[in-house]
KEKOLPA-482217 format. One line per field, with one value per atom (N, C-alpha, C, O): x, y, z. Coordinates in Angstrom, 1 decimal, always signed. Example, Ala and Ser with C-alpha at 12.3 -4.5 7.8 and 13.67 -1.06 7.14 Angstrom:
# residues 2
c1 <- +13.2  +12.3  +13.2  +14.2  +12.8  +13.7  +12.9  +13.4
c2 <- -5.7  -4.5  -3.3  -3.3  -2.2  -1.1  +0.0  +1.1
c3 <- +7.8  +7.8  +7.8  +8.5  +7.1  +7.1  +7.9  +8.0
***
This chain:
# residues 130
c1 <- -87.7  -87.3  -88.5  -88.3  -89.7  -90.8  -91.1  -91.4  -90.9  -91.1  -90.1  -90.4  -88.9  -87.8  -88.2  -88.1  -88.6  -88.9  -90.1  -90.1  -91.1  -92.2  -91.8  -92.2  -90.8  -90.3  -89.5  -89.6  -88.7  -88.0  -88.9  -88.7  -90.0  -91.0  -91.7  -92.1  -91.8  -92.5  -91.6  -92.2  -90.3  -89.5  -89.8  -90.0  -90.0  -90.5  -89.7  -90.2  -88.4  -87.5  -87.4  -86.6  -88.2  -88.2  -86.8  -86.3  -86.3  -85.1  -83.9  -82.7  -84.0  -82.9  -83.2  -84.4  -82.2  -82.3  -81.1  -80.0  -81.2  -80.0  -79.5  -80.3  -78.2  -77.6  -78.3  -78.6  -78.6  -79.2  -80.6  -80.9  -81.3  -82.6  -82.5  -83.2  -81.5  -81.2  -80.9  -81.4  -80.1  -79.8  -81.0  -81.1  -81.9  -83.1  -84.0  -84.5  -84.1  -84.9  -84.3  -85.1  -83.0  -82.4  -82.7  -83.0  -82.6  -82.8  -84.3  -84.6  -85.2  -86.6  -87.0  -87.9  -86.5  -86.8  -85.9  -86.1  -84.9  -84.0  -83.3  -83.2  -82.8  -82.0  -80.7  -80.4  -79.8  -78.5  -78.7  -79.5  -77.8  -77.8  -77.5  -78.0  -76.7  -76.4  -77.7  -77.9  -78.7  -80.0  -80.7  -81.4  -80.7  -81.3  -80.6  -81.3  -79.3  -78.5  -78.9  -79.0  -79.0  -79.4  -80.8  -81.0  -81.7  -83.1  -83.1  -83.8  -82.3  -82.2  -81.7  -82.2  -80.7  -80.2  -81.3  -81.4  -82.0  -83.1  -84.1  -84.7  -84.5  -85.5  -84.9  -85.6  -83.6  -82.9  -83.0  -83.1  -82.9  -82.8  -81.3  -80.6  -80.9  -79.5  -79.3  -80.0  -78.3  -78.0  -77.1  -76.2  -77.4  -76.6  -76.4  -77.0  -75.7  -75.3  -74.7  -75.2  -73.6  -72.9  -72.5  -72.0  -72.7  -72.5  -71.0  -70.6  -70.1  -68.7  -68.2  -67.0  -69.0  -68.6  -68.0  -67.5  -68.2  -67.6  -68.3  -67.6  -69.6  -70.3  -71.7  -72.2  -72.3  -73.7  -74.0  -75.0  -73.1  -73.3  -73.2  -72.4  -74.0  -74.0  -73.7  -73.9  -73.4  -73.2  -71.9  -70.8  -71.9  -70.7  -69.7  -70.0  -68.4  -67.4  -67.1  -66.1  -68.0  -67.8  -67.2  -67.4  -66.6  -65.9  -66.8  -66.3  -68.0  -68.9  -69.5  -70.2  -69.1  -69.7  -69.4  -70.3  -68.2  -67.8  -67.3  -66.8  -67.4  -67.0  -65.8  -65.6  -65.0  -63.8  -62.7  -62.9  -61.6  -60.5  -60.6  -59.8  -61.7  -61.8  -60.9  -60.8  -60.4  -59.6  -60.5  -61.5  -60.1  -60.8  -59.8  -58.7  -60.2  -59.4  -60.0  -61.1  -59.4  -59.8  -58.7  -57.5  -59.0  -57.9  -57.0  -57.4  -55.8  -54.8  -55.3  -55.0  -56.0  -56.4  -57.4  -57.4  -58.2  -59.1  -58.3  -58.6  -57.3  -56.4  -55.8  -55.7  -55.3  -54.7  -55.7  -55.3  -56.9  -58.0  -58.2  -58.4  -58.3  -58.5  -57.4  -57.6  -56.1  -55.0  -55.0  -54.8  -55.4  -55.4  -56.5  -56.4  -57.6  -58.7  -58.5  -59.3  -57.3  -57.1  -56.2  -55.5  -56.3  -55.4  -55.2  -56.1  -53.9  -53.6  -54.0  -54.5  -54.0  -54.3  -55.8  -56.2  -56.6  -58.1  -58.6  -58.1  -59.8  -60.5  -62.0  -62.4  -62.7  -64.1  -65.0  -64.8  -66.1  -67.2  -67.7  -67.8  -67.9  -68.4  -67.4  -67.9  -66.1  -65.1  -65.2  -65.1  -65.3  -65.3  -66.6  -66.5  -67.7  -68.9  -68.7  -69.1  -68.2  -68.0  -67.1  -67.3  -66.0  -65.0  -65.7  -65.6  -66.5  -67.2  -68.2  -68.2  -68.9  -70.0  -69.3  -69.8  -68.2  -67.5  -66.9  -66.8  -66.3  -65.6  -66.3  -65.9  -67.5  -68.4  -68.1  -68.6  -67.2  -67.0  -68.1  -68.7  -68.2  -69.2  -68.7  -67.4  -69.6  -69.1  -68.3  -67.4  -68.8  -68.0  -66.6  -65.7  -66.5  -65.1  -64.3  -63.1  -64.9  -64.1  -63.7  -62.6  -64.6  -64.2  -63.1  -62.2  -63.2  -62.1  -60.8  -59.7  -60.9  -59.7  -59.0  -57.8  -59.8  -59.2  -58.6  -57.5  -59.3  -58.7  -57.4  -56.5  -57.4  -56.1  -55.0  -53.8  -55.3  -54.3  -53.9  -53.0  -54.5  -54.2  -54.9  -54.4  -55.9  -56.6  -57.8  -58.5  -58.0  -59.2  -60.3  -60.0  -61.5  -62.6  -63.4  -63.9  -63.7  -64.5  -64.2  -63.2  -65.1  -66.4  -67.4  -67.4  -68.4  -69.5  -70.5  -70.7  -71.2  -72.2  -73.4  -74.1  -73.7  -74.8  -74.4  -75.3  -73.2  -72.7  -72.3  -72.2  -72.2  -71.7  -70.3  -69.6  -69.9  -68.5  -68.3  -67.1  -69.3  -69.1  -68.9  -68.7
c2 <- +62.2  +63.5  +64.5  +65.6  +64.0  +64.9  +65.3  +66.4  +64.3  +64.6  +65.6  +66.5  +65.5  +66.4  +67.8  +68.8  +67.9  +69.2  +69.8  +71.0  +69.0  +69.5  +70.2  +71.2  +69.5  +70.0  +71.3  +72.2  +71.3  +72.5  +73.7  +74.8  +73.4  +74.4  +75.0  +76.1  +74.2  +74.7  +75.7  +76.6  +75.7  +76.6  +78.1  +78.3  +79.0  +80.3  +81.2  +82.1  +81.0  +81.8  +81.2  +80.2  +81.7  +81.1  +81.2  +82.3  +80.2  +80.2  +80.1  +80.2  +79.9  +79.8  +78.7  +78.5  +78.1  +77.0  +76.9  +76.6  +77.1  +77.0  +75.5  +74.6  +75.4  +74.0  +73.2  +72.1  +73.8  +73.0  +72.5  +71.4  +73.3  +72.8  +71.6  +70.7  +71.7  +70.6  +69.3  +68.3  +69.4  +68.2  +67.7  +66.5  +68.7  +68.3  +67.5  +66.4  +68.0  +67.3  +65.9  +64.9  +65.8  +64.5  +63.5  +62.3  +64.0  +63.1  +62.7  +61.6  +63.7  +63.5  +62.4  +61.6  +62.5  +61.5  +60.3  +59.4  +60.2  +59.1  +58.9  +57.8  +60.0  +60.0  +60.7  +61.2  +60.7  +61.4  +62.9  +63.3  +63.7  +65.1  +65.4  +66.4  +64.6  +64.7  +64.8  +65.6  +63.9  +63.9  +65.2  +65.7  +65.8  +67.0  +68.1  +69.0  +68.1  +69.1  +69.0  +70.1  +67.8  +67.7  +68.2  +68.8  +67.9  +68.4  +70.0  +70.6  +70.5  +72.0  +72.6  +73.6  +72.0  +72.4  +72.3  +73.2  +71.2  +71.0  +72.1  +72.5  +72.6  +73.6  +75.0  +75.9  +75.1  +76.4  +77.1  +78.3  +76.3  +76.8  +76.9  +75.9  +78.1  +78.3  +78.0  +78.4  +77.1  +76.7  +77.8  +78.3  +78.1  +79.1  +78.7  +77.7  +79.4  +79.2  +77.8  +77.0  +77.6  +76.4  +76.3  +77.2  +75.1  +74.9  +74.9  +75.0  +74.8  +74.8  +76.2  +76.5  +77.1  +78.5  +78.8  +79.9  +77.9  +78.1  +79.1  +79.7  +79.2  +80.1  +80.4  +79.8  +81.5  +81.8  +82.7  +82.5  +83.6  +84.5  +85.9  +86.7  +86.3  +87.6  +87.6  +86.5  +88.7  +88.8  +88.1  +88.4  +87.3  +86.7  +87.7  +88.7  +87.5  +88.4  +89.5  +90.2  +89.5  +90.5  +89.7  +88.5  +90.4  +89.8  +88.9  +87.9  +89.2  +88.4  +87.2  +86.4  +86.9  +85.8  +84.5  +83.6  +84.3  +83.1  +83.5  +84.6  +82.6  +82.9  +82.1  +81.8  +81.7  +81.0  +82.1  +83.3  +81.7  +82.7  +83.3  +84.2  +83.0  +83.5  +82.7  +81.5  +83.4  +82.6  +81.8  +82.3  +80.6  +79.7  +79.0  +78.7  +78.7  +78.0  +76.6  +76.4  +75.6  +74.2  +73.4  +73.8  +72.4  +71.6  +71.0  +70.7  +70.8  +70.2  +68.8  +68.5  +68.1  +66.7  +66.9  +66.0  +68.0  +68.2  +68.5  +68.0  +69.3  +69.7  +68.4  +68.2  +67.5  +66.3  +65.4  +64.7  +65.3  +64.5  +65.0  +64.3  +66.4  +67.0  +66.6  +66.2  +66.8  +66.4  +64.9  +64.6  +64.1  +62.6  +62.3  +61.3  +63.1  +62.9  +63.5  +63.4  +64.1  +64.8  +63.9  +63.0  +64.3  +63.6  +64.6  +65.2  +64.7  +65.6  +67.0  +67.7  +67.5  +68.9  +69.2  +70.3  +68.1  +68.3  +67.4  +66.4  +67.9  +67.2  +67.3  +68.4  +66.2  +66.2  +66.9  +67.0  +67.4  +68.0  +66.9  +67.2  +65.7  +64.7  +64.4  +64.2  +64.4  +64.1  +65.2  +65.0  +66.5  +67.6  +67.6  +67.9  +67.2  +67.1  +66.0  +66.2  +64.9  +63.8  +64.2  +63.9  +64.9  +65.3  +66.3  +66.2  +67.3  +68.3  +67.6  +67.9  +66.7  +66.0  +65.1  +65.0  +64.5  +63.6  +64.4  +63.9  +65.6  +66.3  +67.4  +68.0  +67.7  +68.8  +70.2  +71.1  +70.4  +71.7  +72.0  +71.1  +73.3  +73.7  +73.3  +73.3  +73.0  +72.7  +73.8  +73.6  +75.0  +76.2  +76.3  +76.8  +75.9  +75.9  +74.8  +75.0  +73.7  +72.6  +73.2  +72.9  +73.9  +74.5  +75.5  +75.5  +76.3  +77.3  +76.7  +77.1  +75.6  +74.9  +74.3  +74.3  +73.7  +73.1  +74.2  +74.0  +75.3  +76.4  +76.9  +77.2  +77.0  +77.4  +76.5  +76.9  +75.2  +74.2  +74.2  +73.5  +75.1  +75.2  +74.1  +73.9  +73.5  +72.4  +73.0  +73.9  +72.5  +72.7  +71.8  +70.7  +72.3  +71.4  +71.0  +71.8  +69.7  +69.2  +67.7  +67.2  +66.9  +67.4  +67.8  +67.3  +68.6  +69.0  +67.9  +67.2  +67.6  +66.6  +66.9  +66.0  +68.2  +68.6  +68.7  +68.9  +68.5  +68.6  +70.0  +70.2  +70.9  +72.3  +72.2  +71.2  +73.1  +73.2  +72.3  +72.0  +71.8  +70.9  +71.7  +71.2
c3 <- -12.5  -12.4  -12.2  -11.7  -12.6  -12.4  -10.9  -10.7  -10.0  -8.6  -8.1  -7.3  -8.5  -8.1  -8.6  -7.9  -9.9  -10.5  -9.7  -9.6  -9.3  -8.6  -7.3  -6.9  -6.6  -5.3  -5.5  -4.7  -6.6  -6.9  -7.2  -6.7  -7.9  -8.3  -7.0  -7.1  -6.0  -4.8  -4.0  -3.3  -4.2  -3.5  -4.0  -5.1  -3.0  -3.3  -4.2  -4.9  -4.2  -5.1  -6.4  -6.6  -7.4  -8.7  -9.4  -9.4  -10.0  -10.7  -9.8  -10.3  -8.5  -7.6  -6.6  -6.2  -6.1  -5.2  -4.3  -4.9  -3.0  -2.2  -2.0  -2.1  -1.9  -1.7  -0.6  -0.8  +0.6  +1.6  +1.2  +1.6  +0.4  +0.0  -1.0  -1.0  -1.9  -2.8  -2.0  -2.4  -1.0  -0.2  +0.6  +0.8  +1.0  +1.7  +0.7  +1.1  -0.5  -1.5  -1.8  -1.8  -1.9  -2.1  -1.0  -1.2  +0.2  +1.4  +1.5  +1.8  +1.2  +1.3  +0.3  +0.6  -0.9  -2.0  -2.0  -2.8  -1.1  -1.1  -2.4  -2.9  -2.9  -4.2  -4.0  -2.9  -5.0  -4.8  -5.0  -5.8  -4.4  -4.6  -6.1  -6.6  -6.8  -8.2  -9.0  -9.9  -8.7  -9.4  -9.2  -10.2  -8.0  -7.8  -8.6  -9.2  -8.6  -9.3  -10.8  -11.5  -11.3  -12.8  -13.0  -14.1  -12.1  -12.3  -12.2  -13.0  -11.3  -11.2  -12.5  -12.9  -13.1  -14.3  -15.4  -16.2  -15.4  -16.4  -16.4  -17.4  -15.2  -15.0  -14.9  -14.6  -15.2  -15.1  -13.8  -13.7  -12.7  -11.4  -11.0  -11.0  -10.6  -10.3  -8.8  -7.9  -8.5  -7.2  -6.6  -7.2  -5.3  -4.6  -3.1  -2.7  -2.4  -1.0  -0.7  +0.1  -1.4  -1.2  +0.2  +0.8  +0.8  +2.3  +2.6  +3.8  +1.6  +1.9  +1.6  +1.9  +1.1  +0.9  -0.4  -0.6  -1.4  -2.7  -3.6  -4.4  -3.5  -4.4  -3.9  -2.9  -4.5  -4.2  -3.1  -2.4  -2.7  -1.6  -2.1  -1.6  -3.1  -3.7  -5.2  -5.8  -5.7  -7.2  -7.6  -7.0  -8.6  -9.1  -9.5  -10.1  -9.2  -9.5  -8.4  -8.5  -7.4  -6.3  -5.1  -5.0  -4.2  -3.1  -2.2  -1.7  -2.1  -1.2  -1.9  -1.3  -3.2  -3.9  -3.3  -3.2  -2.8  -2.1  -0.8  -0.6  +0.2  +1.5  +1.9  +3.1  +0.9  +1.2  +1.4  +1.1  +2.0  +2.2  +3.6  +3.9  +4.3  +5.7  +6.6  +6.4  +7.6  +8.6  +9.5  +10.0  +9.7  +10.6  +11.5  +11.0  +12.7  +13.6  +13.7  +14.3  +13.2  +13.3  +13.9  +13.7  +14.7  +15.3  +14.2  +13.1  +14.6  +13.7  +13.2  +12.0  +14.0  +13.6  +12.4  +11.5  +12.4  +11.3  +10.0  +8.9  +10.1  +9.0  +8.5  +7.2  +9.4  +9.0  +8.3  +7.3  +8.7  +8.1  +6.6  +5.7  +6.5  +5.2  +4.3  +3.1  +4.7  +3.9  +3.5  +2.4  +4.5  +4.2  +3.2  +2.4  +3.2  +2.2  +0.9  +0.0  +0.7  -0.6  -1.5  -1.0  -2.8  -3.8  -4.9  -5.4  -5.3  -6.5  -6.2  -7.2  -5.0  -4.7  -4.7  -4.7  -4.6  -4.6  -3.4  -3.0  -2.9  -1.9  -2.3  -2.7  -2.2  -2.6  -1.6  -0.4  -2.1  -1.3  -0.3  +0.9  -0.8  +0.1  +1.2  +2.4  +0.9  +2.0  +3.0  +4.2  +2.6  +3.5  +4.4  +5.6  +3.8  +4.6  +5.7  +6.8  +5.3  +6.2  +7.4  +8.5  +7.0  +8.0  +9.0  +10.2  +8.4  +9.2  +10.2  +11.4  +9.6  +10.4  +11.5  +12.6  +11.2  +12.2  +13.3  +14.4  +12.9  +13.9  +14.6  +15.6  +14.1  +14.7  +14.3  +14.9  +13.3  +12.8  +11.7  +11.2  +11.4  +10.4  +9.0  +8.8  +8.1  +6.7  +6.1  +5.4  +6.3  +5.8  +6.4  +5.7  +7.6  +8.2  +7.5  +7.3  +7.2  +6.5  +5.1  +4.7  +4.4  +3.1  +3.2  +2.4  +4.2  +4.5  +4.9  +4.5  +5.7  +6.1  +4.9  +4.7  +4.0  +2.8  +1.9  +1.3  +1.8  +1.0  +1.6  +0.9  +2.9  +3.6  +3.4  +3.5  +3.1  +2.8  +1.3  +0.9  +0.5  -0.9  -1.7  -2.8  -1.2  -1.9  -2.7  -2.2  -3.9  -4.7  -4.2  -3.7  -4.2  -3.7  -4.9  -5.7  -5.0  -6.1  -6.2  -5.8  -6.7  -7.4  -6.4  -5.2  -6.8  -6.0  -6.1  -7.1  -5.0  -4.9  -5.8  -6.2  -6.1  -6.9  -8.4  -9.2  -8.7  -10.1  -10.5  -11.7  -9.6  -10.0  -10.5  -10.2  -11.3  -11.8  -13.0  -13.3  -13.6  -14.8  -16.0  -17.1
***
């Protein structure tokens, strides 16, 4: 965990760490995003700018905090893939990333598409929402 914490500490915004940087650290160290999320929690670094649009875009409780609920146009096949990847009204972050990467849509579009289908998104790869 020490190496993860060292890389978190290098990030210029002290006490904050964007989701994309967490995933970069995970890929760089060949570890899971969950491990980076746990290390971020350990050093009290707040994760923000969720790539699916769920959190971290302004002050919590204000309308810009999350960027879900925006209208997006995605092909019906993408909506069908999201529905197929869901269970019990939920779809995982990992599943949405895979669908976005496979179909060429933005991850935030995948998040908004899932939201438009009434699906909850979770679990988070970084361990947010625990």
